[in-house]
C-alpha positions in Angstrom: -47.1 -109.1 13.1 -45.0 -110.7 15.8 -43.8 -114.2 15.3 -43.3 -116.4 18.4 -41.4 -119.6 18.8 -41.5 -121.6 22.0 -38.9 -124.1 23.2 -37.9 -126.0 26.3 -40.7 -128.4 26.7 -40.2 -132.1 27.4 -40.8 -135.0 29.7 -39.9 -134.5 33.4 -40.6 -136.4 36.6 -42.8 -134.9 39.3 -40.9 -132.5 41.4 -38.6 -131.6 38.5 -38.0 -128.3 36.7 -38.2 -127.0 33.2 -37.6 -123.5 31.7 -39.7 -122.6 28.7 -38.5 -119.9 26.3 -40.5 -117.8 23.8 -38.5 -115.9 21.2 -40.2 -113.1 19.4 -39.4 -111.5 16.1 -40.9 -108.9 13.8 -41.7 -106.0 16.0 -40.3 -104.0 18.9 -40.6 -106.5 21.7 -40.7 -104.0 24.5 -44.1 -102.7 23.2 -45.8 -106.0 24.0 -47.3 -107.4 27.1 -46.6 -111.2 27.3 -48.5 -114.2 28.6 -48.2 -117.9 29.0 -51.2 -120.2 28.7 -51.6 -124.0 28.7 -54.1 -126.5 27.3 -54.5 -130.0 28.4 -56.3 -132.6 26.2 -60.1 -132.1 26.4 -59.8 -128.9 28.4 -60.0 -125.2 27.6 -56.9 -123.0 27.3 -55.9 -121.9 30.8 -54.1 -118.8 31.9 -50.7 -119.4 33.6 -48.8 -116.2 33.9 -48.6 -112.7 32.5 -46.2 -109.7 32.4 -46.4 -106.1 31.5 -44.4 -104.8 28.5 -41.7 -103.4 30.8 -41.6 -106.5 33.0 -42.4 -104.3 36.0 -45.5 -106.3 37.0 -46.3 -109.9 36.8 -49.3 -112.1 37.7 -49.5 -115.9 38.1 -52.5 -118.2 38.3 -53.1 -119.6 41.8 -52.4 -123.1 40.5 -48.8 -122.2 39.7 -48.1 -119.4 42.2 -44.9 -120.0 44.1 -43.8 -122.7 41.6 -43.7 -120.9 38.2 -42.1 -117.6 37.4 -42.5 -115.5 34.2 -39.7 -113.2 33.2 -38.5 -111.4 30.1 -35.3 -110.2 28.5 -36.2 -107.4 26.1 -32.6 -107.2 24.8 -33.0 -110.8 23.6 -36.7 -110.5 22.6 -37.4 -113.5 24.8 -39.9 -114.3 27.5 -39.3 -117.2 29.9 -41.4 -119.4 32.1 -39.4 -121.1 34.9 -41.4 -124.1 36.2 -40.3 -125.7 39.4 -41.9 -128.4 41.6 -43.8 -129.7 38.6 -46.8 -131.9 39.1 -48.6 -134.3 36.8 -51.5 -131.9 36.5 -49.1 -129.4 34.9 -49.0 -131.6 31.8 -50.2 -129.6 28.8 -49.2 -127.8 25.7 -47.8 -124.5 26.8 -48.3 -121.4 24.6 -46.8 -117.9 24.8 -48.8 -114.9 23.5 -48.3 -111.2 23.0 -50.4 -108.1 22.9 -49.3 -104.7 21.7 -50.1 -102.1 24.3 -49.2 -98.6 25.4 -50.3 -99.3 28.9 -48.4 -100.8 31.8 -50.8 -103.6 32.5 -50.9 -107.4 32.0 -53.7 -109.5 30.5 -55.1 -112.8 31.6 -57.7 -113.7 29.0 -56.7 -115.6 25.8 -59.0 -113.2 23.8 -56.8 -110.3 24.9 -53.8 -111.6 22.9 -53.2 -111.1 19.2 -50.3 -113.4 18.4 -49.5 -116.9 19.6 -46.7 -119.4 19.3 -47.1 -122.9 18.1 -46.9 -124.4 21.6 -44.5 -126.7 23.3 -45.5 -130.0 25.1 -44.7 -130.4 28.8 -45.3 -133.8 30.3 -44.9 -134.5 34.0 -44.8 -138.2 35.0 -45.7 -139.3 38.5 
């Protein structure tokens, strides 16, 4: 089982930036596809970004495309979410997730993932 710990959330003004980190332990990190999701109060968990296990392919939700970037450092067992030009509607709890896979594909549904972090709060003020 992979353990995930997110960090980097906080309060930021609209237009600002944050970088979220998700540190993984317990298994060979390079065998896992990674994803970021978010959940605002009263809403369902929403896909944000995903990356293949090698990092060769990424996919971002339309709502964050051009502003957010997912990346990973397999040597550090860490995945990142760089968030720029933040908007109040980005306010949510952000979660990272992993899925063990032998394929070079990414996953966009919460049900695809098998391990989740505890979440980190991102609040964007207007």
